[in-house]
N, C-alpha and C positions, 0 to 999 in steps of 0.2 A: 120498615119497608121491606127489608130483605127477607125476614121471616114470613111475611104475608106472601111474597112472591114465591118463595121456596115451597110453602104449603100448597099454593095454587098449582105450581108446576108438578109437584109430586103426586097430588091427589086428583087434580082436575075438578075440584069442587066448584059449586056455584059461588059467585062473588059474595052473596049474602051469607053463606055458610062460613067462608073464610073470614069475612068481616066479623061475624058473631064470635068466632073463636078467638080473634085477636082484639076485639073491642073497638072496631072501626066501622065506618059506614061502607055500603056497597060501592059508592062512587070513590071513596078513598082507596079501596082495594084496587079498583080499576086504575087509578092514578099511580099507585105504588108499583103495580105490575108493569105498567108502561114505562115508568122512569127507570126501574131496575133493568128491564130488558134493553132499553135504549142505552143505558150506561155500559152494560155488558157488550152490546154490539159495537159501541164506539171504541172500547178498549181491548176487545178480543179479536184482533184482526189476524187470525191464524189460519184461515182457509184461503190460501193463495196458491195459484198454479205457478210452477216455476217458469220464468220467462227470461231471466238474465242468463248469460252464458255460464257464469259460475254456478248458479243454482241448477241449471240443466245438467251440467257435467257432474255435479255432486249426486243428483238424483239418479242419473244413468249408472254411475259407479256403484251406488248402493244397491240398485236393482240387479246389476250384474253380479255383485257379491252374493246376494240372496238367492237368485234364480239361475244365474249363469247365462242370461239372455242379454245381449248388448243393446244399447240404444233405447231402452225402455224408460219412459218418463211417468208411467202411471198405469193403474189397472182400473177399468171402468165397469160398472154394472148398475142395474136398476133394482130397486126394491119397492115392494108394495106396502104402504102404511095404511092400515084399516082406518076408516073414518065413518062417521054417521052420514047417512044419505043427505046431501045438500038439497035445499028447497028448489033450486034452479038446475035443470038438466041432470037429474040424478042418474039417469041411464048411462051418461058418459063416464061416470065414476065407477061403474061396475067393471071389475077387472076380470081377467080370464079365469080366475078361480071362483068367481061368482059372488064376490062381496064388494061393497063400496070402498074405494081406496084412492090414494094419491100415489102416482108413480114417481119415485125420487131417483134421479140418476146421481151417482157419486163416483168420484175418482179418488183413489188413494195412492200414496207413495209406498216405498218398500217398508216403511215403518208402520203402515196402516193408518197414517194420518190423512185426513181429508185434505185434498188440494183443490177440489171443485165440487160444488153441489148445485143441482138444479131441481127444485122442489115445487114446480108450478103446473104439473100436468096431471090430468085425471087418470084414474086407474085403467081405463080402456086404451090408453095410448101405449103403443109398443115401445120397448126400449130403443130400438133402432130409430124410430121416429123422433123420440125425445132427443137422441144424440144428433140426428141429422138437422134439426132445427135449432140446435144450441149454438151459442157464440163460441164455445170451445171447439166445435167441429170446424167452424170458419177459421179460427186461429190456427188449428193444426193443419188445415188444408193450405192456407196461404203461407205459413212460416215453416212448416215441416221441421219442428224442433226435435222430433223423435217419435217413438211409437207408444200407443196405448195398447194394453192387452185387454181383450174383451171376450165374452163368452159367445156361444153360437147364435145368440139373439141379435148380434151385430153383424153388419156386412163387412167383408174384408176390404180394406182400403190401404193405400200406401202409408198411412199414419195410424192404422188400427189393425192389429194382428188378432185373428180369431182362430179357434181350433179347426183342424181339418175334419171335415164331415166324413164319418166312417162309411165305407162301402158296404151296403147291406142288401142290394138288389140281386137275388139269386139268379134271375133270368139273364143278367148281364155279366155274371161271373166269368172270369177268364182262367183257363188252365195255364198256370205259370210255366209248366214244363213244356207246353206246346208253343207258347209265344212269350218269352221272358221280356220282350220290349213293351208289352201291353199289360203292365202290372196293375194299372188303375184305369177305370173308365174315363172318358173324356172330361167329365165334370171335375173329377179329382185331379186329373192332370192340369186342368186350368187353374185350380186352387194352388197347386204346387208352383206353377209358373208365376202366379201373382205373388206368392210369398217370397219367391226368390227375387223378383223385381223389387218388392218392398224392402228386402234386406240390403239391397245394393242401391 
C-alpha cells in the first residue's frame, strides 16, 4: 500500500498505470492511496498554531532571537500552486500571472515549520482576501496573541505587521532641509503611527 501511494504522490500517474506497475487493480490503487493518506493525516498532527501561553512565549522568544523583533508569532504569505484548469469556473482559478492556480496561505514559525495552512482558494483570490476571510484572522483579532509578519500584499493591522511602503512620488517630495518636520507624506506618517500603535 505504501509503495503504491508513494509512487502516485511522486509521479502523479494515472491509477491504472500505478496499478499495472505494482500488479494491483485501479480500484485497489484508489483504496491504498486513501488509506495511507488518512493514516498519515491521523498521525501527523504537526501543523498547529500556537495558542497556549507557553507555546506563544516560546515562539515569540525564538522569533526575537532570529530576527530581533519582539512579540512575533509567525510569518504569513501566499503562494500560487499551478493546477490544470478545472471544469467548473476555470476563470476564477487564473492567477495574476496568467495561469490556473490555487492560492495557498501559509504561516511559518521561526524554524520555518508550518503552523497554519489554508489551501482552498482559487488563484484569482488576493492574499489579503484569503487572510481576511480565514479563521486565523478572526482568532488573531479577538485574542491578540502577538503579531504576524506579512508582505506588502497584506493590510497593516494591530496583529499583522507589514513593510513600510516606500515614498516614490516625485511631485510630493519634500526638501528635508526646508521642513525637517515633514519627512514623509501623510500616507507614510499614517503607516508609522499605525505601526507604533500596534507595537504598544
